[in-house]
Backbone as ProteinMPNN parsed JSONL, in Angstrom:
{"seq_chain_A": "XXXXXXXXXXXXXXXXXXXXXXXXXXXXXXXXXXXXXXXXXXXXXXXXXXXXXXXXXXXXXXXXXXXXXXXXXXXXXXXXXXXXXXXXXXXXXXXXXXXXXXXXXXXXXXXXXXXXXXXXXXXXXXXXXXXXXXXXXXXXXXXXXXXXXXXXXXXXXXXXXXX", "coords_chain_A": {"N_chain_A": [[-5.16, -1.381, -18.561], [-4.149, -4.702, -18.687], [-4.971, -7.571, -16.775], [-3.281, -9.852, -16.924], [-0.769, -8.802, -17.364], [0.011, -7.72, -15.026], [1.829, -7.866, -11.888], [2.074, -10.854, -9.825], [-0.07, -11.461, -6.991], [1.236, -11.376, -3.789], [1.567, -14.047, -1.388], [0.925, -13.706, 1.844], [1.857, -14.942, 4.939], [2.114, -16.591, 8.124], [5.354, -16.232, 9.322], [6.321, -14.878, 7.169], [8.103, -12.054, 5.718], [6.587, -9.858, 5.942], [5.087, -7.792, 8.117], [2.651, -6.378, 10.298], [1.697, -3.279, 11.879], [-0.558, -3.346, 13.42], [-0.866, -5.037, 15.642], [2.017, -5.496, 17.442], [4.29, -7.049, 15.386], [2.474, -8.779, 14.167], [1.48, -11.084, 11.696], [0.254, -10.746, 8.328], [-2.223, -12.192, 6.394], [-3.043, -12.443, 3.136], [-5.069, -13.986, 2.157], [-6.96, -13.9, 4.149], [-8.249, -11.585, 3.596], [-9.765, -11.953, 1.406], [-12.539, -11.346, -0.681], [-12.747, -8.719, -0.201], [-11.884, -5.443, -1.404], [-8.514, -4.593, -1.738], [-6.319, -2.087, -0.954], [-3.165, -1.571, -1.539], [-0.606, 0.237, -0.654], [2.574, 1.545, -1.407], [5.148, 3.282, 0.135], [7.849, 5.641, 0.697], [8.976, 6.418, 3.394], [8.254, 6.555, 6.862], [7.066, 9.374, 8.785], [7.844, 11.48, 7.09], [7.331, 14.393, 5.024], [5.818, 14.049, 2.472], [4.986, 11.369, 2.629], [3.526, 11.439, 4.963], [1.417, 13.153, 4.206], [0.227, 11.508, 2.268], [-0.565, 9.262, 3.799], [-2.373, 10.478, 5.574], [-4.287, 11.301, 3.739], [-5.285, 8.804, 2.836], [-6.301, 7.91, 5.263], [-8.299, 9.82, 5.596], [-9.957, 9.069, 3.532], [-10.87, 6.673, 4.365], [-13.458, 5.945, 5.422], [-15.118, 6.11, 3.149], [-13.847, 4.205, 1.578], [-14.234, 1.878, 3.122], [-17.02, 1.651, 2.85], [-17.121, 0.785, 0.276], [-16.214, -1.7, 0.55], [-13.493, -1.986, 0.952], [-10.11, -2.315, 2.134], [-7.264, -0.668, 3.504], [-3.787, -0.959, 3.202], [-0.701, 0.091, 4.166], [2.662, 0.086, 3.001], [6.052, -0.009, 3.789], [9.648, 0.033, 4.15], [10.229, 0.559, 6.709], [10.677, -0.044, 10.264], [8.668, -2.001, 12.591], [8.337, -0.691, 15.169], [8.768, 1.996, 14.349], [6.659, 2.324, 12.532], [4.525, 2.077, 14.355], [4.844, 4.387, 15.96], [4.48, 6.35, 14.003], [1.834, 5.838, 13.178], [0.478, 6.412, 15.574], [1.147, 9.125, 16.02], [-0.005, 10.334, 13.735], [-2.617, 9.539, 13.847], [-3.58, 7.253, 12.524], [-5.595, 4.544, 11.376], [-5.382, 2.25, 9.903], [-3.571, -0.732, 8.926], [0.023, -0.722, 8.854], [2.535, -2.087, 6.984], [5.611, -3.814, 7.342], [8.323, -4.196, 5.28], [11.21, -4.936, 5.248], [13.21, -6.183, 3.729], [12.479, -5.655, 1.187], [11.076, -7.442, -0.407], [8.33, -7.64, -1.231], [7.968, -5.099, -2.254], [9.587, -5.275, -4.545], [8.155, -7.115, -6.108], [6.041, -5.579, -7.046], [7.202, -3.572, -8.47], [7.941, -1.424, -6.934], [10.348, -0.548, -6.079], [13.395, 0.663, -7.206], [15.219, 2.243, -9.892], [15.112, 5.765, -9.796], [14.486, 9.275, -10.196], [15.835, 11.808, -8.212], [15.977, 14.974, -7.077], [17.275, 15.651, -9.456], [19.125, 13.652, -9.741], [19.923, 10.268, -10.561], [18.859, 7.624, -8.663], [18.646, 4.637, -6.588], [15.709, 3.546, -5.089], [12.667, 3.588, -3.088], [9.756, 3.491, -4.99], [6.938, 5.305, -5.22], [3.999, 3.58, -5.193], [0.837, 2.063, -5.9], [-1.183, -0.725, -5.446], [-4.209, -2.104, -6.462], [-6.168, -4.562, -5.347], [-8.515, -6.893, -6.322], [-11.694, -8.162, -4.991], [-11.685, -10.89, -5.614], [-9.103, -11.618, -5.277], [-7.31, -11.057, -7.298], [-4.957, -8.94, -8.943], [-6.075, -5.84, -9.811], [-5.523, -3.214, -10.626], [-2.676, -1.15, -11.118], [-0.954, 1.513, -9.865], [1.724, 3.459, -10.731], [4.655, 5.391, -9.888], [3.39, 7.358, -8.273], [1.765, 10.423, -7.598], [1.318, 12.264, -4.731], [-0.757, 14.16, -3.948], [-4.202, 14.122, -4.311], [-4.267, 11.434, -4.896], [-5.536, 9.43, -3.289], [-8.206, 9.907, -3.91], [-8.193, 9.19, -6.609], [-7.801, 6.452, -6.353], [-10.191, 5.687, -5.108], [-11.963, 6.319, -7.215], [-11.029, 4.484, -9.115], [-11.713, 2.024, -7.917], [-14.477, 2.268, -7.967], [-14.892, 2.258, -10.768], [-13.716, -0.199, -11.524], [-15.347, -1.912, -10.126], [-17.679, -1.865, -11.547], [-17.297, -3.46, -13.705]], "CA_chain_A": [[-4.112, -2.318, -18.235], [-4.692, -6.048, -18.616], [-4.596, -8.294, -15.567], [-2.187, -10.788, -17.123], [0.498, -8.084, -17.388], [0.288, -7.243, -13.695], [2.561, -8.841, -11.09], [1.221, -11.709, -9.003], [-0.332, -11.024, -5.629], [2.005, -12.238, -2.895], [0.851, -14.751, -0.326], [1.531, -13.425, 3.135], [1.43, -15.895, 5.945], [3.001, -16.636, 9.277], [6.747, -16.478, 8.965], [6.751, -14.031, 6.055], [8.808, -10.849, 6.145], [5.624, -8.769, 5.992], [4.412, -7.73, 9.404], [1.854, -5.172, 10.428], [1.765, -2.563, 13.143], [-1.822, -3.441, 14.149], [-0.307, -5.536, 16.89], [3.442, -5.625, 17.156], [4.76, -8.294, 14.811], [1.401, -9.645, 13.644], [1.558, -11.363, 10.258], [-0.943, -10.489, 7.542], [-2.474, -13.187, 5.358], [-3.908, -11.868, 2.115], [-6.236, -14.878, 2.042], [-7.954, -13.444, 5.128], [-8.897, -10.387, 3.063], [-10.524, -12.317, 0.211], [-13.899, -10.819, -0.618], [-12.638, -7.267, -0.026], [-10.895, -4.728, -2.192], [-7.328, -4.278, -0.946], [-5.5, -0.989, -1.46], [-1.826, -1.832, -1.027], [0.193, 1.361, -1.144], [3.983, 1.537, -1.039], [5.637, 4.642, 0.346], [9.262, 5.59, 1.078], [9.467, 6.506, 4.776], [7.407, 7.15, 7.893], [7.42, 10.677, 9.383], [8.346, 12.448, 6.116], [6.183, 15.212, 4.597], [4.985, 13.458, 1.424], [4.397, 10.117, 3.125], [2.517, 11.838, 5.948], [0.249, 13.635, 3.447], [-0.418, 10.366, 1.63], [-1.218, 8.475, 4.846], [-3.528, 11.25, 6.054], [-5.301, 11.249, 2.669], [-5.932, 7.49, 2.892], [-7.098, 7.895, 6.497], [-9.48, 10.637, 5.303], [-10.814, 8.333, 2.587], [-11.136, 5.346, 4.941], [-14.899, 5.66, 5.534], [-15.609, 5.842, 1.793], [-13.269, 2.931, 1.143], [-14.945, 0.814, 3.848], [-18.352, 1.509, 2.232], [-16.918, 0.057, -0.984], [-15.682, -3.019, 0.893], [-12.046, -1.944, 0.758], [-9.186, -2.092, 3.248], [-6.008, -0.032, 3.113], [-2.558, -1.441, 3.82], [0.481, 0.845, 3.769], [3.875, -0.735, 3.042], [7.374, 0.598, 3.632], [10.669, -0.825, 4.759], [10.427, 0.983, 8.094], [10.485, -1.057, 11.302], [7.376, -2.008, 13.278], [8.252, 0.408, 16.131], [8.623, 3.268, 13.626], [5.267, 2.345, 12.058], [3.643, 2.322, 15.499], [4.921, 5.801, 16.342], [3.884, 7.115, 12.901], [0.379, 5.661, 13.285], [-0.007, 7.126, 16.75], [1.313, 10.567, 15.806], [-0.895, 10.816, 12.673], [-3.986, 9.064, 14.076], [-3.931, 6.314, 11.458], [-6.305, 3.365, 11.867], [-5.175, 1.11, 9.012], [-2.268, -1.368, 9.163], [1.232, -0.398, 8.108], [3.303, -3.319, 6.87], [7.053, -3.659, 7.26], [8.954, -5.047, 4.271], [12.592, -4.448, 5.309], [14.055, -6.781, 2.682], [11.93, -5.164, -0.08], [10.565, -8.56, -1.207], [7.04, -7.314, -1.842], [8.227, -3.916, -3.082], [10.135, -5.709, -5.835], [7.082, -7.755, -6.883], [5.162, -4.569, -7.619], [7.97, -2.507, -9.115], [7.931, -0.286, -6.014], [11.727, -0.222, -5.726], [14.246, 0.651, -8.39], [15.81, 3.512, -10.285], [14.227, 6.925, -9.855], [15.186, 10.56, -10.18], [15.602, 12.606, -7.021], [16.768, 16.215, -7.141], [18.07, 15.634, -10.666], [20.09, 12.544, -9.76], [19.352, 8.927, -10.641], [19.18, 6.824, -7.479], [17.775, 3.493, -6.327], [14.896, 3.807, -3.912], [11.257, 3.209, -3.13], [8.941, 4.201, -5.976], [5.565, 5.37, -4.699], [3.187, 2.68, -6.018], [-0.361, 1.527, -5.244], [-1.835, -1.864, -6.094], [-5.604, -2.337, -6.075], [-6.434, -5.987, -5.485], [-9.968, -7.109, -6.366], [-12.197, -9.12, -4.003], [-11.352, -12.272, -5.983], [-7.685, -11.822, -5.001], [-6.485, -10.733, -8.464], [-4.539, -7.557, -9.053], [-6.959, -5.188, -10.765], [-4.936, -1.98, -11.141], [-1.404, -0.768, -10.53], [-0.566, 2.913, -10.044], [3.161, 3.607, -10.541], [5.132, 6.772, -9.807], [2.237, 8.076, -7.74], [1.841, 11.783, -7.049], [0.545, 12.174, -3.488], [-1.97, 14.972, -3.9], [-5.328, 13.631, -5.101], [-4.136, 10.007, -5.202], [-6.579, 8.641, -2.611], [-9.427, 10.077, -4.71], [-8.035, 8.377, -7.824], [-7.995, 5.059, -5.959], [-11.645, 5.546, -4.937], [-12.546, 6.304, -8.566], [-10.655, 3.215, -9.764], [-12.523, 0.951, -7.35], [-15.817, 2.444, -8.55], [-14.851, 1.843, -12.175], [-13.439, -1.634, -11.587], [-16.51, -2.612, -9.557], [-18.75, -1.9, -12.552], [-16.981, -4.479, -14.713]], "C_chain_A": [[-4.718, -3.706, -18.062], [-4.126, -6.795, -17.411], [-3.391, -9.193, -15.78], [-0.816, -10.114, -17.168], [0.899, -7.58, -15.998], [1.045, -8.297, -12.898], [1.616, -9.682, -10.246], [1.018, -11.11, -7.62], [0.437, -11.951, -4.695], [1.1, -12.936, -1.886], [1.589, -14.459, 0.971], [0.996, -14.421, 4.121], [2.414, -15.844, 7.099], [4.406, -16.985, 8.821], [7.222, -15.638, 7.793], [7.48, -12.813, 6.603], [7.866, -9.657, 6.237], [4.898, -8.829, 7.324], [3.723, -6.384, 9.528], [1.992, -4.557, 11.809], [0.455, -2.61, 13.914], [-1.525, -3.935, 15.561], [1.138, -5.84, 16.555], [3.781, -7.007, 16.617], [3.704, -9.224, 14.277], [1.574, -9.851, 12.144], [0.216, -11.09, 9.6], [-1.06, -11.571, 6.483], [-3.474, -12.591, 4.368], [-5.176, -12.698, 1.948], [-7.343, -14.471, 3.013], [-8.745, -12.239, 4.622], [-9.7, -10.68, 1.801], [-11.974, -11.875, 0.385], [-13.924, -9.316, -0.412], [-11.684, -6.704, -1.079], [-9.731, -4.446, -1.256], [-6.548, -3.181, -1.663], [-4.149, -1.128, -0.775], [-0.93, -0.71, -1.544], [1.595, 1.346, -0.534], [4.462, 2.982, -0.94], [7.058, 4.579, 0.901], [9.577, 5.534, 2.577], [8.451, 7.18, 5.691], [7.963, 8.514, 8.32], [8.056, 11.653, 8.393], [7.14, 13.19, 5.532], [5.263, 14.562, 3.559], [4.273, 12.197, 1.897], [3.328, 10.404, 4.168], [1.26, 12.327, 5.234], [-0.506, 12.48, 2.815], [-1.179, 9.526, 2.657], [-2.47, 9.182, 5.363], [-4.64, 11.245, 5.012], [-6.015, 9.898, 2.674], [-6.777, 7.354, 4.159], [-8.396, 8.684, 6.288], [-10.467, 9.942, 4.381], [-11.29, 7.001, 3.159], [-12.621, 5.008, 5.005], [-15.488, 5.333, 4.164], [-15.098, 4.504, 1.28], [-13.974, 1.761, 1.826], [-16.328, 0.572, 3.245], [-18.271, 0.739, 0.918], [-16.366, -1.348, -0.726], [-14.183, -3.108, 0.749], [-11.3, -1.754, 2.077], [-7.903, -1.486, 2.688], [-4.872, -0.663, 3.899], [-1.41, -0.597, 3.289], [1.71, -0.024, 3.922], [5.111, 0.148, 2.873], [8.391, -0.338, 4.254], [10.992, -0.406, 6.185], [10.135, -0.152, 9.059], [9.083, -0.953, 11.908], [7.313, -0.888, 14.323], [8.087, 1.778, 15.464], [7.204, 3.4, 13.085], [4.318, 2.686, 13.208], [3.67, 3.784, 15.916], [4.301, 6.702, 15.277], [2.362, 7.05, 12.966], [-0.189, 6.475, 14.444], [0.034, 8.64, 16.531], [0.301, 11.11, 14.798], [-2.34, 10.35, 12.847], [-4.467, 8.115, 12.991], [-4.571, 5.066, 12.056], [-6.163, 2.145, 10.96], [-3.769, 0.544, 9.248], [-1.163, -0.808, 8.269], [2.105, -1.64, 8.149], [4.788, -3.015, 6.707], [7.626, -4.683, 6.282], [10.439, -4.661, 4.178], [13.514, -5.002, 4.227], [13.565, -6.426, 1.275], [11.368, -6.268, -0.975], [9.281, -8.199, -1.951], [7.156, -6.054, -2.693], [8.662, -4.333, -4.493], [9.069, -6.364, -6.713], [6.232, -6.739, -7.635], [5.909, -3.436, -8.321], [8.046, -1.263, -8.256], [9.326, 0.031, -5.469], [12.553, -0.32, -6.993], [14.825, 2.02, -8.657], [14.749, 4.597, -10.326], [15.087, 8.18, -9.825], [14.818, 11.299, -8.898], [16.557, 13.79, -7.052], [17.741, 16.196, -8.31], [19.095, 14.519, -10.758], [19.349, 11.217, -9.813], [19.826, 8.134, -9.427], [18.295, 5.583, -7.443], [17.006, 3.813, -5.054], [13.48, 3.32, -4.098], [10.538, 4.108, -4.117], [7.502, 4.137, -5.478], [4.626, 4.642, -5.67], [1.971, 2.234, -5.223], [-0.94, 0.409, -6.096], [-3.256, -1.957, -5.555], [-5.906, -3.793, -6.401], [-7.937, -6.205, -5.346], [-10.402, -8.129, -5.31], [-11.902, -10.587, -4.333], [-9.871, -12.59, -5.782], [-6.765, -11.514, -6.163], [-6.149, -9.247, -8.471], [-5.332, -6.89, -10.162], [-6.35, -3.938, -11.388], [-3.65, -1.685, -10.383], [-1.114, 0.684, -10.885], [0.932, 3.002, -9.765], [3.54, 5.079, -10.541], [4.021, 7.715, -9.349], [2.619, 9.484, -7.289], [0.87, 11.801, -5.872], [-0.794, 12.899, -3.56], [-3.037, 14.447, -4.862], [-5.3, 12.126, -5.358], [-5.228, 9.158, -4.539], [-7.899, 8.736, -3.373], [-9.368, 9.247, -5.991], [-8.238, 6.893, -7.523], [-9.479, 4.775, -5.757], [-12.345, 5.446, -6.29], [-12.246, 4.978, -9.272], [-11.489, 2.068, -9.228], [-13.949, 1.047, -7.861], [-15.867, 1.886, -9.968], [-14.646, 0.339, -12.297], [-14.626, -2.456, -11.082], [-17.662, -2.714, -10.526], [-18.568, -3.055, -13.528], [-17.233, -5.826, -14.216]], "O_chain_A": [[-5.712, -3.857, -17.352], [-2.949, -6.662, -17.078], [-2.545, -9.291, -14.891], [0.202, -10.791, -17.024], [2.005, -7.071, -15.819], [0.929, -9.489, -13.183], [0.485, -9.273, -9.98], [1.849, -10.339, -7.141], [0.311, -13.172, -4.79], [0.007, -12.462, -1.578], [2.72, -14.898, 1.175], [-0.2, -14.712, 4.134], [3.42, -15.136, 7.047], [4.614, -17.912, 8.038], [8.404, -15.675, 7.449], [7.475, -12.57, 7.809], [8.298, -8.556, 6.577], [4.188, -9.79, 7.621], [4.151, -5.388, 8.945], [2.356, -5.226, 12.775], [0.348, -1.979, 14.966], [-1.902, -3.301, 16.546], [1.435, -6.385, 15.492], [3.587, -8.014, 17.298], [4.013, -10.372, 13.957], [1.79, -8.89, 11.406], [-0.831, -11.191, 10.239], [-0.104, -11.838, 5.755], [-4.608, -12.276, 4.728], [-6.237, -12.159, 1.63], [-8.524, -14.672, 2.733], [-9.8, -11.915, 5.17], [-10.255, -9.766, 1.192], [-12.556, -12.015, 1.461], [-14.989, -8.699, -0.442], [-10.798, -7.401, -1.574], [-9.945, -4.096, -0.096], [-6.167, -3.328, -2.824], [-4.006, -0.842, 0.414], [-0.54, -0.7, -2.712], [1.774, 1.162, 0.669], [4.207, 3.795, -1.828], [7.439, 3.579, 1.51], [10.367, 4.689, 2.999], [7.871, 8.215, 5.36], [9.164, 8.769, 8.228], [8.749, 12.577, 8.82], [6.031, 12.655, 5.548], [4.048, 14.53, 3.753], [3.097, 11.987, 1.597], [2.33, 9.688, 4.248], [0.151, 11.955, 5.617], [-1.737, 12.465, 2.819], [-2.316, 9.123, 2.407], [-3.507, 8.548, 5.564], [-5.817, 11.189, 5.368], [-7.236, 9.853, 2.529], [-7.849, 6.75, 4.128], [-9.46, 8.27, 6.747], [-11.67, 10.196, 4.441], [-12.038, 6.279, 2.5], [-13.007, 3.887, 4.674], [-16.267, 4.389, 4.031], [-15.829, 3.76, 0.627], [-14.278, 0.76, 1.177], [-16.766, -0.573, 3.138], [-19.244, 0.112, 0.5], [-16.085, -2.093, -1.665], [-13.646, -4.177, 0.459], [-11.797, -1.116, 3.005], [-7.512, -1.756, 1.552], [-4.978, -0.875, 5.107], [-1.171, -0.571, 2.081], [1.802, -0.797, 4.875], [5.201, 0.944, 1.939], [8.038, -1.374, 4.817], [11.911, -0.943, 6.804], [9.433, -1.105, 8.72], [8.403, 0.06, 11.751], [6.308, -0.18, 14.367], [7.346, 2.624, 15.965], [6.608, 4.474, 13.17], [3.408, 3.499, 13.042], [2.621, 4.363, 16.198], [3.667, 7.706, 15.605], [1.681, 8.066, 12.829], [-1.213, 7.145, 14.303], [-0.932, 9.344, 16.824], [-0.204, 12.219, 14.97], [-3.204, 10.737, 12.06], [-5.628, 8.166, 12.584], [-4.15, 4.586, 13.108], [-6.768, 1.107, 11.228], [-2.882, 1.258, 9.716], [-1.382, -0.471, 7.105], [2.38, -2.181, 9.22], [5.166, -2.071, 6.014], [7.433, -5.888, 6.445], [10.879, -4.127, 3.161], [14.493, -4.356, 3.852], [14.165, -6.845, 0.285], [11.199, -6.058, -2.176], [9.167, -8.426, -3.155], [6.515, -5.95, -3.738], [8.168, -3.81, -5.492], [9.078, -6.188, -7.931], [5.759, -7.014, -8.738], [5.296, -2.446, -8.722], [8.2, -0.159, -8.779], [9.464, 0.788, -4.508], [12.423, -1.274, -7.76], [14.911, 2.857, -7.758], [13.641, 4.388, -10.82], [16.265, 8.138, -9.471], [13.644, 11.403, -8.541], [17.778, 13.629, -7.054], [18.878, 16.654, -8.194], [19.848, 14.44, -11.728], [18.294, 11.052, -9.2], [21.025, 7.988, -9.191], [17.312, 5.49, -8.179], [17.574, 4.289, -4.071], [13.134, 2.723, -5.117], [10.688, 5.329, -4.089], [6.925, 3.059, -5.334], [4.482, 5.044, -6.825], [2.055, 2.045, -4.009], [-1.159, 0.566, -7.297], [-3.479, -1.896, -4.346], [-5.902, -4.204, -7.561], [-8.554, -5.761, -4.378], [-9.571, -8.877, -4.794], [-11.871, -11.431, -3.438], [-9.427, -13.699, -6.08], [-5.552, -11.688, -6.042], [-6.953, -8.41, -8.059], [-5.276, -7.314, -11.317], [-6.624, -3.628, -12.548], [-3.542, -1.93, -9.182], [-1.036, 1.042, -12.06], [1.37, 2.654, -8.668], [2.841, 5.912, -11.118], [3.76, 8.741, -9.977], [3.666, 9.694, -6.677], [-0.282, 11.392, -6.015], [-1.839, 12.319, -3.268], [-2.806, 14.341, -6.067], [-6.222, 11.595, -5.977], [-5.781, 8.261, -5.175], [-8.631, 7.75, -3.47], [-10.372, 8.67, -6.409], [-8.786, 6.161, -8.347], [-9.973, 3.733, -6.187], [-13.213, 4.596, -6.488], [-13.112, 4.419, -9.945], [-11.933, 1.218, -10.0], [-14.572, 0.027, -8.157], [-16.775, 1.133, -10.319], [-15.324, -0.321, -13.084], [-14.871, -3.564, -11.56], [-18.54, -3.559, -10.354], [-19.53, -3.564, -14.102], [-17.019, -6.8, -14.937]]}, "name": "protein", "num_of_chains": 1, "seq": "XXXXXXXXXXXXXXXXXXXXXXXXXXXXXXXXXXXXXXXXXXXXXXXXXXXXXXXXXXXXXXXXXXXXXXXXXXXXXXXXXXXXXXXXXXXXXXXXXXXXXXXXXXXXXXXXXXXXXXXXXXXXXXXXXXXXXXXXXXXXXXXXXXXXXXXXXXXXXXXXXXX"}
């Protein structure tokens, strides 16, 4: 996939609709993460089976990701209080971002038409963006299958880091 075909990386700053559960209501500035790989994963809903498995998989891969200079950011439209309870219940140590208006979801194609139980609906499409240390989007995973995905992200960072 060529970089020029990927969506732009959003600029998060104070006053944006993207807030993290690290501290209640804290804004995240992507510029503060320059020099690191950023794994930005979009998921449908806190406290659901698939989203819990995905979050636990990223938590399990956290040490390996840190060794590669990567940070993980989970994104859903859930509220900050819901994110906080999800993090506490699952023992997650990475930030969960709240995008209630779906602004950032839309930038990455993480919201739209999808099939669920044989019916076409609009909803969150499980998507992961890997942003390179230079701040450019390096890889986009769409329609993610939860099982084994964290490993695929690790492999992608290894491969992208060689280039």
